[in-house]
N, C-alpha and C positions, 0 to 999 in steps of 0.2 A: 630578531628575538630568539630566545632559547626554545627549541622545538618541543620541550616537555612542559611548556606552559599550559595551565588548564584554569578554567573557571567553573564554579558551581554555586548553587543555592543551597544554603543550610539553615536550619532553624536554630537561631541563637536566643540569648536571653532578651534581645530587643526585637525579636520577630525574625522574618526571613531577610537574610543578607547574602550578599555575593562574596564568596571567599576565593582568593586568587593564589596560585602557587606559580612563582615565576623567579627569574634572576633578578638581583638587585639592580643591574644595569637598566632593566626595562620597567622598573617599578612604576615610575611616574606615568608612563604611557599606559600601563595596564590599569592603573587606578582610574584614569579617564574612561577607559573602556568599560570597566566595571559599572561606573555610574550610568553610562549610556545604555548598556545591555539590559541592566536591571530595570531601568525606566521603560525601555521599549518592549521588553519581553514580559515582565511581571505586572507593572503598574498600568502601562498604556493599554494592554490587553485584559486587564482585570482577571488574571489567572488565579484560580482558587488553590492556594498553597496550604500545606498542613505539616505538622510533624509526623514523621513515619510512625512513631509509636502510637499516635492518636488513632491510627486506623489499622493497628495490628501488624505493623512492619517494623523492622529493626534498622536504625540508622547505621549501626556498626556493620551489619551484614550488607547493606547497600554499598559500603565502601569496597566490598569485594568486586561489585560491578565496576566501580570506578577503577580499581587496580587492574582488573582484566583488560579493559579498554586501553588503559595506559601501556600495558605490555605490548599490545599490537602496535601502538604508536612508536614506542621506544625502539622496537625492532624494525621499524621502517616498513611494516606491512600495511598500514593505513596512514593517511595524512592526519586525519582528525575525525571525531565523532561527536554527536550530540545525542544524549540519551534522556528520555523522559519516562518516569514511572508515576502512575497514579493509582489510588484505590479509593472506592467509595466517592468517586467524583472529585477527590483532592490530590493535587500533584505533591509527591513527597520527594521527588528528585527530579531536577532539570539541570544537566550538566554538559558543558562544552569542554572538550579536551583536544589538544593538538592544534593543527593549523587548518584554516579554511583554504589557504593558498600559500604553499610553502615558498614558491618562487617569488612572490610579493611580499614575504615576510608577515602575512596576515594571520594572527591566531583565530581559532574558531570561537564563535560567539553563540550563545544560546538561541538568538533569533536569526541565525544565517539560514539562507534559502537553499534548497536541495531540488535537483531534478528527481522526481519521485517515480518516474518511469511507470511500472505496472500498478503501483499504488493509486494510480488514476482510476483503474478499473472498478473498485469498490464505489468510488464517488459517482461514476458515470452509471453504474448499475442501480444505485440509490435513486438517481435522477429518473431513470425508467420506472422504478417501482413507485415513485410518486405519482406518476401518470397512470400506473396500474390502479392505484387507489382512486383515481378520478374516473374509472370506469371505461377507459379507452381500449382495453384488451383483456383477454384472459390468458393465462400462461401458455396454454396449449393451442391458442390461435396461431395460424400461420403468419409469419411476418410479411408475407405477400399482401396481407390486408392493408399495409401502409407502404410496402415496397414491392409493387407487383412485378419488378424486374427479376425477383428471386422466386417466382412460381415455377413449378414443373422442372425441377432440377434433375440432372443426371448425375450418376456417380461413376467415377473412373476406377477400374479394378485391374490389378495386375494378375493375369492368368497364364497358364501354360501356353507358350507360344506367342505371348504378346499382351496387348492391352484391350480391355473390353469396357464399353460404356453401357450402363443399364439405367432405366428409369428409377429414381429414388423411391423407396418403399413408403415414404411419408414426407410431407413438407417440412421445411425448417419452421419451428415454432419459437415463440418468445422465450420459453423455458430453454430450448436448445442453445440459443445465442448467449443467454445468461449463465449457462453452466459449461460452456466450451464442449458441447457435444453435437454441434451443428455440421461439422465436417467441411468447414468453408476454406480449409488450407490444403488442397491436394499437392502431392509430391510433383515438383517440377519435372522430374524424369518421366512421369506418365502423361505429360501434357503435350500438345502438338507444337511445332516449331512457331507457328502464329501465336499461340497462347503463351509460350515461354517469352516471345519477344515483346509482349505488351508491357508498357511501363508499370513498374510496381507501385508507384505513387504519383498522383497528380497534385495539383495546387490545393484542392480541397478534399475533404473526406468523401463527400458525395460523388464528386468526379471519379475518385479512385474506386469506390465500391461499385458504382455503376458500370464502370469500365471492366470490372470483373464478373459481372452478372451472368455471362454466358459460360464462365468456367464451370467444369464439373466439380462435384464434391469429392472429398477423400473417402468418405464412407456414408452409409445410410444414417440420417439423422437420428440421434438417440443411441446408436450402437457402440460408440466409443467415446472416451474423453481425450481430447487432444487440444493442448494449450496452444493458443495462437491469436488470430485476429478477431475472434468472435465478438469481443466487446467494442470493436469499431461498428459492428452492425447495431449493437445496442445504442451507441452514440447517434448513429444515423436515424434510428428509430425515434429518439428523443427529439431530434430536429423535425422529423417528418410529422410527428403527432403534434408537438407543441407549436410548430410554425416559427420557431426561434433558432437561431444559430446555438450550438451546444454551449459555447463560451458565455453567451448572454443568459441562457437558461440557468447555468450553474451559478453565475454571479447573482442573478435575482432571486433564485429559489433555494440556494444552498449557501453560497459564501457570504453574502450580505446578512441573511437572517442569523447565521451562526457567528458572525464576527470574524470570519476567516479573511483577514485583511492582506495576507501575504501569499495567497494561492492564485497562480496565474498560469495561462498558457503563453502569454507574452509577458515576461517580467519587465516592469517599467525601468527605463534607463536609470532612474533615481535609486533603484534598489540593486543594481548589478554589483556594487561594492559589497553586498551581502551574499553573493552567490558563491557556493563552494565549488572549487575546481574538481575535476574528475581525474582519478589516477588509475594506473594499470600496473600489474606485477611484471614490469619489463626489465628490472635490474637483476643483479646477482642474487640468488637465493630468493627470488620473487620479491625483492624490495621494489618499492614503488617508483614509477616515472609519470611524469605529466602526460594526461591524455587530452583533456579539454580544459583550456583556461577560461576563467569568467570573461564574458564579453557581451556587449550589447548587440542585439540583432540588428543587422543592417536593414532587414525588411520584416516587419511583424508577420508572423504566420497566420495564414487563414485556414490551416489544417488543424482542426480541433478533434483529435483522435480520442477514442475510447480505451484503446489499449495502453496508451502512453501519451505524454505531452504536458502534463501539469508539473509545476514546480510548487514546493511548499515549505513550510517550517515545521518543527516539532510541535510547537504551540498550536498552530492551525490544525494539524492533523489530529491533535488531542481533542480539539473541539468536535471534529467530525466523528471521531471514534467514541467519545463520551455520549454524543447524541445517540449513536447505535446502542451502546451499552445501556443507556437509559430507556430504551424501547422507543426511540424515535423522537426524543424531546431533550432540549437543552435550554436552561435558563428561561423557561417559560415559552420557548419557541418550539412548536411541534411540526416535524417534517413528515413523520410517518407514524402509523399506529403500531403498538406493540405486537399485534398479531401479524402485521406485514413483516416487521423485524424478525420475528420468530420464523416466519416462512423463509427469509433470506439466509438465515444461519442454520437451516435445517439441510441435512444431506439430501441432495436430489439426484445423485448419480449412483446410487445403490453400491454395488461392489466393483464398479469400474475402477481400475487402478489410477490413482492420481499420481502418475509416475514422477512429476517434477518435484514432489515432496519426498520421494523415497519410500520404499516398502508399500505397504497397503494399510497405512495407519490413518489415511485421511479421506474424507469425502469432500464433495463440492457443492455449495449452495448456489444462491443467486448473487454471485459477486464476491463470495468469500469461501475460503477452504476451511475445514473444521477437523479437529482431532476426533476420530471415531474409535480407535484402537490404541490405547496408550502403551501396551507392551510391544508395539512395533515402532514406536516413535523415538527419535532422539532428543526430543524436547520433553522435559519433566513437567508438562502442563496438565491442567484438569481436562478430562473428557468434555468436549463441546467447545473448547477454546478455538476461537476462529480469527482469521486475519489474512494477510498476504505480504508480498514484498515487491521490490523493484529491481530491475537489472543493473542498476548502479549501486546496489547494496542496501537501500533503505528497507525496513521491515517493521511491521506492527503486529501485535497480538492482543486480543481482548478475551478475558476470562470472565464469563458471565456468573460463574459460581463464586470465584474469589473476588469479583468486582474490580479486577485489575485491568488497566490499559497500559501497555508497554510499547514504546516507539524508539527505534534506533535509526539515526540518519547518518549515513556516510556516503562518499562517492568513490566507488571502487569497482571496476569491471575489467575482467571477470574476477570472481571472488571464490571460485570452487576449490582452490588450493588451501583454504583455511577454514576453520569452523567458527568464525566470529558470529555469524547470524544463528548458528545452533547454540552457541554458548549463551547468547544474550537472554533468552526466555528462561533458561536454567538459572541464571544468576539473579534474575528478577524473583522467581519463585522461591528461591532458597532464603530470601530476605522476609518472606511471610512468617510471622511468629504466632498469629492467631488465624487459623484456617477455618473457613466456612464449609470446606468440603470433607475434611478428614472426619471420620466417624459417622458421617451421614449414610443413610441407606442407599445402596447403589440401584442402578436400573435393574428391573426384574421383569419377568413376563406377566402378562395381565392376569390378575386374580381379583376376586371380590375382597374389598377392604372394608371391615366393619367401621361405621361412622358413628 
């Protein structure tokens, strides 16, 4: 099939319909795919669709998003993408462009499945906060309350003349592991030979983390922000507190209630035909080469990680994101209180640099990063906008002021040589024609306000 083929949902005179751009040679095949994808993605999952203009966005301006994605595809920088934009709980754009698997001749479809890598973290953090609401812990309780292996930790420091180990100033708390300030990833160069020789990963998450329990910390908990394996400790806490494996907890408490039918640690064999291949910039001028082809696992994993591990679709991740934007509820199903959601999307790291986002424009909450200083950001988003991304290129942003959810799914690693992920939120925001933020009073210091 022609590699410029794309599919999209548009609001026409007869309601939402799938529009296809393709070559005449492949048109019959594409028509069949249009019917299948529309049914499985829009009707079967009962997605709330709306005309962009009905929620203060521009159909014409959303086409700029489509065109920008297509430029990356046409220049062989990515194989394909799925983008989803929603406002006020209504999806106004859901589009698949390019190919899911070039070598197999498979065009991208809106219901294709992506390895979301670190976009696993917000979901697992939400699971732990559901247990927080049930009274099992306070944020500043030590995690040793449920993981006694991690009491009385040492910190390894590089000092003049060598390496020194000292007692940690404070215990690792629930807040620390939720905010990546626990210090649980020390530099290997500062470890003993015995510690360096230990396997990095066992067959289960619990075996892995318990095997690391005697390892020193990289810094005193709370003193620094260091992105790493903290959310794996969040995952194990969910298992220890609930008495369930993480995959079972997520399935019963989050995925089933929200109707997230395509989110899995082990993608069923029947769905592998919808899994997108992973590509890398291995060709001339960083053009793409195949890195990981879609395949069925020979052995289902028993390693249910918090840092990564889930696969999902744009539609499923929209349901999770909209639940968060709604203050913990979706379609009559409540997972969290609005007060807990507000706690999660509040900056808990002060002025510690969130270096992975660039500059000092962001803070970090309980599972999400959020924009705190827009004049230092490359994204033209509203202050307080929050989200995260994955190592294979997936990313999502939620703007609580403009009531926007935006999700981009691609499978590309590494991707630091281009700005596609930075372009995406800017292209979404420029399509807003009726802003809820512009002209409103900004944040100011406390003062008495007459009522």
